[in-house]
C-alpha positions in Angstrom: 105.6 4.8 -30.6 110.1 3.6 -30.9 111.8 5.9 -32.6 112.2 5.0 -35.9 116.4 5.0 -36.9 117.1 6.3 -40.2 119.7 4.6 -42.3 121.3 4.5 -45.3 120.5 1.7 -47.9 122.4 0.3 -50.7 120.1 -2.0 -53.3 120.7 -3.0 -56.5 118.1 -1.3 -59.3 117.0 -4.1 -61.0 116.1 -6.2 -57.0 114.7 -1.9 -55.9 112.5 -2.3 -58.9 111.1 -5.4 -57.9 110.1 -4.4 -54.7 108.7 -1.2 -56.1 106.2 -2.9 -57.6 105.5 -4.8 -55.2 104.9 -2.0 -52.6 102.8 -0.5 -54.9 100.7 -3.9 -55.8 100.0 -3.9 -51.8 99.3 0.1 -51.8 102.8 1.0 -49.4 105.5 3.7 -49.7 108.9 1.3 -50.6 110.0 2.4 -46.6 106.4 0.5 -45.4 107.7 -2.2 -47.4 111.3 -2.9 -46.0 109.8 -2.3 -43.1 106.9 -5.5 -43.0 109.2 -7.3 -45.2 112.0 -7.1 -41.8 109.5 -7.3 -39.4 108.0 -10.7 -40.9 111.4 -12.0 -40.9 111.6 -10.4 -38.0 109.1 -12.3 -36.0 109.4 -16.0 -38.3 112.8 -16.4 -36.7 112.2 -15.9 -33.2 114.1 -13.3 -33.6 111.6 -10.2 -31.8 111.0 -10.0 -27.5 107.5 -11.3 -27.1 105.3 -7.6 -25.6 104.3 -7.9 -21.9 
């Protein structure tokens, strides 16, 4: 598994609350939900390198 990079994310309270609800609905942590959203956006935009 690749090493994970830590960083601080400032987010509007209203956006965080919606994200937290979404994560709860899908039985994920907020962190896992953010990772899922980012990975999907990267994949959809063609910005991830293909695995060999």
